[in-house]
C-alpha positions in Angstrom: 83.0 86.0 108.9 79.7 83.7 108.7 80.3 82.3 112.2 80.7 86.0 113.5 77.4 87.1 112.0 75.3 84.1 112.9 76.9 84.3 116.7 75.3 87.9 116.7 72.0 86.9 115.4 72.1 84.0 118.1 73.0 86.4 121.0 70.5 88.9 119.7 67.7 86.4 120.4 69.1 85.5 123.6 69.2 89.1 124.8 66.0 90.1 123.6 64.4 86.8 124.5 62.9 86.5 121.1 63.0 83.7 118.2 66.1 83.5 116.0 63.8 84.7 113.0 62.8 87.8 115.1 66.5 88.6 116.1 67.4 88.1 112.4 64.9 90.5 111.2 66.0 92.7 113.8 69.5 92.6 112.4 68.2 92.9 108.7 66.5 96.3 109.7 70.2 97.6 110.3 71.4 96.4 106.6 70.7 98.4 103.2 68.2 97.1 100.8 70.3 95.3 98.3 72.5 93.7 101.1 69.3 92.0 102.7 69.4 89.2 100.4 72.5 88.1 102.0 70.7 88.7 105.5 68.0 86.7 104.5 69.7 83.7 103.3 69.8 82.8 107.3 66.1 82.6 107.5 66.1 79.0 108.5 68.1 79.0 111.7 66.5 77.7 114.6 67.4 77.2 118.2 69.1 73.8 117.5 71.5 75.2 115.4 74.6 77.0 116.5 76.7 79.5 114.2 78.9 76.4 113.2 76.1 74.4 112.2 74.7 77.1 110.1 77.7 78.1 108.2 78.8 74.6 107.5 75.2 73.9 106.2 75.7 76.9 103.8 78.8 75.4 102.6 80.8 78.9 103.7 82.7 76.7 106.3 84.2 73.4 105.0 85.7 70.2 106.3 88.5 68.9 104.0 89.0 65.3 103.9 91.3 63.8 106.6 91.1 67.3 108.4 89.4 68.0 111.8 85.9 69.8 111.9 86.6 73.3 112.9 84.4 74.8 115.3 84.3 77.9 117.6 81.2 76.4 119.7 80.3 72.8 120.4 80.7 70.5 117.4 77.7 70.7 114.6 75.0 67.8 114.8 72.4 69.2 112.5 72.5 70.5 108.9 70.2 72.5 106.6 70.3 73.1 102.9 71.7 76.3 101.8 73.5 78.4 99.5 77.2 77.7 98.4 78.3 81.3 97.1 76.9 84.5 98.2 78.3 86.2 95.2 76.5 83.8 93.0 73.1 85.9 93.6 72.4 87.9 90.3 72.2 91.3 92.3 75.7 90.6 93.8 77.8 88.7 91.1 78.9 92.0 89.1 79.6 93.8 92.1 81.6 91.2 93.6 83.9 91.2 90.5 84.5 94.6 90.5 85.3 94.8 94.4 87.7 91.8 93.7 89.3 93.6 90.8 89.7 96.5 92.8 91.3 95.1 95.7 93.5 92.7 93.8 95.1 95.6 91.8 94.8 98.2 94.7 93.1 100.7 92.6 90.4 103.2 93.2 86.7 101.9 92.5 85.9 104.8 90.2 88.7 106.4 88.1 87.3 107.7 84.9 90.5 109.4 83.9 92.9 106.5 84.8 95.3 108.6 86.9 94.6 106.3 89.8 93.1 108.9 91.9 89.4 109.4 92.3 86.3 111.2 93.4 84.8 108.2 95.1 85.9 108.1 98.4 85.7 104.5 99.4 86.8 101.0 98.3 90.5 102.2 97.4 89.2 105.6 96.7 90.3 108.9 98.4 90.5 107.7 101.7 93.1 105.6 100.3 94.7 108.3 98.2 94.3 112.0 97.9 91.2 113.1 96.2 91.4 113.9 92.6 90.0 117.3 91.7 89.4 116.7 88.0 88.4 113.0 87.2 88.3 114.0 83.3 91.8 115.0 83.1 94.6 112.6 83.5 97.2 115.3 84.0 95.3 116.5 87.1 96.1 114.7 90.2 97.5 115.1 93.7 101.3 115.4 94.1 102.3 116.5 90.6 104.5 119.8 90.3 102.1 122.6 89.3 101.7 123.4 85.8 102.8 126.9 85.2 102.2 127.7 88.7 98.5 126.7 88.5 97.6 130.0 87.0 94.3 129.0 85.3 93.7 125.8 87.2 94.5 123.4 90.1 96.9 120.7 88.4 98.0 119.4 91.5 94.6 119.4 93.6 96.0 121.1 96.5 93.3 123.8 96.4 95.8 126.5 95.5 95.7 128.2 92.2 95.0 131.6 90.4 96.9 134.8 90.7 96.9 137.4 93.6 95.3 140.6 92.1 97.2 142.8 94.3 100.7 141.9 92.9 100.1 139.5 89.8 101.9 136.7 91.6 100.5 133.3 91.1 99.4 131.7 94.6 101.1 128.7 94.0 104.5 130.3 93.3 104.0 132.4 96.0 103.1 130.0 98.6 104.8 126.9 97.5 107.9 127.6 95.7 110.9 126.1 97.4 108.5 124.9 100.1 109.8 121.1 99.7 106.3 120.1 98.8 106.1 116.1 99.1 104.0 113.5 99.8 103.5 110.2 101.9 103.1 106.7 100.2 102.8 103.5 102.5 103.7 100.2 101.1 102.8 97.6 103.5 100.5 94.7 104.7 97.5 94.2 106.5 98.6 96.6 109.6 98.9 99.4 106.9 95.8 98.6 105.5 94.2 98.8 108.9 90.9 97.0 108.4 88.7 97.8 111.3 85.4 96.3 112.4 83.7 98.1 115.3 83.5 95.8 118.3 80.0 97.1 119.2 78.7 95.2 115.9 79.9 91.8 117.8 78.6 92.8 121.3 74.9 92.6 121.2 74.7 94.5 124.4 76.0 97.6 122.7 74.3 96.9 119.2 71.9 99.9 119.8 74.7 102.2 119.1 74.8 100.8 115.4 71.9 103.2 113.9 73.2 103.2 110.2 74.8 99.9 109.1 74.9 101.0 105.6 76.7 104.2 106.2 79.1 102.3 108.8 79.9 99.7 106.1 80.9 102.2 103.5 82.8 104.5 105.6 84.4 102.2 108.0 85.2 98.8 106.5 86.8 99.7 103.2 88.9 103.0 103.4 90.2 102.3 107.0 93.7 103.3 105.7 92.6 106.7 106.4 93.7 105.8 110.2 97.5 104.9 109.8 100.4 106.3 108.6 99.4 108.3 105.4 95.7 108.8 106.8 93.9 111.7 105.4 90.9 112.6 107.6 91.2 110.2 110.7 88.7 107.6 111.6 85.5 109.0 112.7 83.7 107.2 115.8 87.3 105.4 116.3 88.5 108.0 118.9 92.1 109.6 118.7 93.4 109.8 115.2 96.9 110.9 113.8 98.9 110.2 110.7 102.0 111.1 109.0 100.4 112.6 106.5 98.3 114.9 108.3 101.2 116.0 110.3 103.2 116.7 107.1 100.2 118.7 105.6 100.1 120.8 108.7 103.8 121.4 108.5 103.2 122.6 104.6 99.6 123.2 103.4 100.9 122.9 99.7 101.3 119.0 100.9 97.3 118.7 100.8 95.8 115.6 99.5 99.4 114.0 98.4 98.9 110.7 99.8 98.7 107.0 98.7 98.0 103.8 100.9 99.0 100.7 98.7 98.7 98.4 101.6 97.1 95.0 101.2 96.1 92.0 103.6 98.3 89.3 103.1 101.1 90.8 101.2 104.6 90.3 102.4 108.1 91.4 101.3 108.7 87.9 99.6 105.7 88.2 97.6 105.9 91.9 96.7 109.8 91.7 95.9 109.7 88.5 93.5 110.3 89.7 89.9 107.1 88.3 88.8 105.0 90.0 91.4 106.7 93.3 91.4 104.7 95.0 88.5 101.7 93.8 89.9 102.2 95.2 93.4 103.6 98.4 92.4 101.4 98.9 89.3 99.2 101.2 91.5 101.9 103.4 92.8 101.2 106.7 91.0 104.2 108.7 90.8 106.0 110.4 87.7 109.8 110.9 87.8 109.5 113.9 85.7 106.5 115.7 86.6 105.6 115.0 90.4 106.9 116.1 93.7 109.3 113.7 95.6 107.6 111.6 98.4 108.3 109.6 101.7 107.7 106.1 101.2 107.1 104.1 104.3 108.1 100.5 103.6 106.3 98.6 106.4 105.4 95.0 106.2 105.6 94.6 110.0 104.8 91.0 110.1 103.9 88.8 107.0 107.4 87.6 106.5 106.9 85.5 109.6 103.3 85.3 109.8 101.2 82.8 107.7 98.4 80.3 108.3 100.3 77.3 107.3 100.6 74.3 109.8 104.5 74.2 109.3 104.5 77.9 110.0 108.4 78.1 110.2 109.2 76.5 106.8 107.1 79.3 105.1 109.0 82.2 106.9 110.9 84.4 104.9 114.6 83.7 105.2 117.3 86.5 105.9 118.9 85.5 102.7 115.5 85.8 100.8 114.5 89.0 102.7 118.1 90.7 101.7 117.5 89.7 97.9 113.8 90.5 97.7 113.9 94.0 99.6 117.0 95.3 97.3 115.3 94.1 94.2 112.1 96.2 95.5 114.2 99.2 96.2 115.6 99.0 92.9 112.1 99.3 91.3 111.3 102.0 93.4 114.4 103.8 92.0 112.6 103.5 88.7 109.4 105.2 89.8 110.3 107.9 92.6 111.1 111.4 91.8 114.9 112.6 92.7 115.0 113.7 96.2 112.5 111.2 97.8 113.2 109.3 100.9 112.3 105.6 101.9 111.8 104.5 105.6 112.3 100.7 106.4 110.3 99.6 109.2 111.4 96.4 111.4 109.2 93.6 112.1 107.1 93.6 115.2 107.7 91.3 118.2 104.1 89.7 118.0 104.4 87.8 121.2 102.5 90.9 122.6 99.4 89.6 121.2 99.4 86.1 123.1 100.8 87.6 126.5 97.9 90.4 126.6 94.9 88.9 124.9 94.7 85.2 125.2 92.7 85.0 128.3 90.7 87.7 127.6 87.0 87.5 126.1 86.4 88.3 122.6 83.5 90.6 121.9 81.6 87.4 120.6 82.3 86.0 124.4 81.1 89.2 126.3 77.4 88.0 126.6 78.0 84.4 127.9 81.5 84.4 128.7 82.3 81.6 126.2 84.9 82.7 123.8 88.3 83.7 124.7 90.9 85.0 122.2 93.0 81.6 122.7 89.8 79.8 121.3 89.2 82.2 118.6 93.0 81.7 117.6 92.5 78.0 117.9 89.8 78.0 115.2 91.4 80.2 112.8 94.3 77.8 113.0 92.0 75.0 112.4 90.5 76.6 109.5 94.3 77.3 108.1 93.2 81.2 107.9 95.1 82.3 110.9 96.7 85.6 110.1 99.8 84.4 112.0 100.1 80.9 113.3 103.6 81.2 114.8 102.4 84.1 117.2 98.6 83.4 117.8 99.2 80.0 119.4 99.3 78.5 123.0 102.9 77.0 121.8 105.3 79.2 123.6 108.4 77.8 121.7 106.7 78.5 118.5 106.1 82.3 119.5 109.6 82.7 120.4 110.7 81.1 117.4 108.7 83.4 115.2 110.0 86.3 117.0 113.7 85.2 116.7 113.0 85.2 113.0 111.3 88.6 112.9 114.3 89.9 114.7 116.8 88.6 112.3 114.7 89.9 109.1 114.7 93.4 111.1 118.6 93.2 111.3 118.6 92.7 107.3 116.6 95.8 106.8 118.8 98.0 109.3 121.9 96.6 107.4 120.2 97.4 103.8 119.6 101.0 105.1 123.2 101.2 106.3 124.8 99.9 103.1 122.7 100.4 100.1 122.6 103.4 97.9 120.2 104.6 95.3 120.3 107.9 93.0 116.7 109.1 93.4 116.0 108.4 97.3 118.1 107.9 100.5 117.1 105.1 102.9 116.1 105.3 106.7 115.4 102.3 109.4 113.4 102.3 112.3 112.3 99.8 114.6 108.5 99.1 114.8 107.6 101.2 117.8 105.5 98.8 119.7 107.4 98.7 122.8 107.4 102.6 123.0 103.8 102.8 122.0 102.9 100.5 125.0 104.9 102.4 127.4 103.6 105.5 126.4 100.0 104.2 126.5 100.5 102.9 130.1 101.7 106.3 131.1 98.3 107.8 129.8 96.6 105.2 132.1 95.8 102.7 129.1 96.1 99.0 129.3 98.2 97.0 126.7 95.3 95.1 125.2 93.6 98.4 124.1 96.4 98.4 121.5 95.2 95.7 119.4 91.8 95.6 117.3 89.3 93.9 119.5 87.4 91.8 116.7 90.2 90.1 114.9 92.8 90.2 117.9 95.8 90.7 115.9 96.2 94.3 114.1 97.1 97.4 115.7 94.2 99.5 116.9 93.8 103.1 116.2 95.2 104.1 119.5 98.3 102.0 118.5 98.4 103.7 115.0 97.9 107.1 116.6 100.8 106.8 119.2 102.9 104.9 116.7 102.8 107.9 114.1 103.5 110.4 116.9 106.8 108.1 117.7 107.6 108.1 114.2 107.2 111.7 113.5 109.5 112.6 116.8 112.1 110.5 115.4 111.9 111.7 111.9 112.0 115.5 113.5 115.0 114.9 115.6 116.9 112.3 113.5 116.2 113.0 109.9 115.0 116.5 109.4 115.7 116.4 105.8 112.9 113.6 105.3 110.2 116.2 106.7 111.3 119.1 104.9 111.1 122.7 106.2 108.0 124.3 107.5 106.3 126.6 105.2 105.9 130.0 106.4 103.0 130.9 104.5 100.5 128.3 106.1 98.5 130.9 107.7 98.3 133.1 104.4 97.1 129.8 102.6 94.4 129.3 105.1 93.1 132.9 104.5 93.1 132.6 100.9 91.1 129.3 101.2 88.6 131.1 103.3 88.3 134.1 101.1 87.5 131.6 98.3 84.7 130.1 100.4 87.0 127.0 100.5 88.2 124.5 103.3 
């Protein structure tokens, strides 16, 4: 992260033919007041220091004894005194701790009644879950069955409550009784979390489009889950959006706000299925078997069982035997939490050779100005730091890439067999391959290029285009092969919209 930021500063200076200090001031003007303290930590950069020099000097990058010096640019020759920890600043220490707690436990940043739903949008708030309509009452939250048909108040936050004065029938009963209301939950890894950094932030020739960095950081970085399978409102500024939740909501307006994204960077099936970690991972799943509607759970750790940053990456991959045991344990746990009539969709692992094949010789946004940083170089840098999201696929070693895909295929077959053979009392199980091949084919037919399906800054995760196309493919498969998963279409959708508009709602 430090190398990315400092590289942008240096390229700004180059582009505007200014000093690095002037370029830093230009960049700092985009950043909100409290955060400028981080920005001005870099005040001592000069022309003789590249990004690696600065970040090693600030001790934000380090060289362990006996390990190679990791660098994206020519090896650093000069050092400066600096700070060792950004979160040590008094202004930021408490905020850092709060954010760490929220991310670690996958809970909303603000949740006053403790029902795991929030009126605060970002940092695991209602962009990640349906919006709470009463954060002072723990019995009011998205996804619950209506209390007394919501005659007096909106207990499930779907916007439908009160009584029709024409016939005395509660609106919730009139519109939603027997409508197969259900929610969407995503349990997944970083692909589900869909962390997104706009490429123009790293491409200095396009940086003029970043007008309000404070707003962009708030609305783009933390809540990017709104872009993927359970996404709530779509990603503004990121192009075409789609989500399983949005489609299910269009099919039945009573499903309004019933979504949860509990994805996390770096999680894998072995971790979330281990008995010691199960309560931690599933703690934030908000579903009451007695009070709430059934839900569709998309169980999608599409890469992390074979992806790690270890030097001996193959030895740290999940084995088929471990996969079988871990996933069955996880499903047994879900059976104690999900209401009867729920559905679980297991997605297979992706074939990540797609990444190297389509990106390795292309220039990363940081390399656009000087044509000096390719994705191959970025992958090598991350591997050296031992922070690569996937050493087995983000490598020039073709044999290793093939072995990683072979293991991914073996693990997908385990999931396929689980869906065929395992039975649970509160949900049924379905399996589908991760639709990367179909997505790429469809995108080509639309005139696109395969590399556009990958996030340009990290060079690893699915882009918003891939997420939207993948959602479309998932929906069509469910519609034709698993109609019971989606439920029937609500015939009262237009009437619900009319009532909303009469009440001044949206």
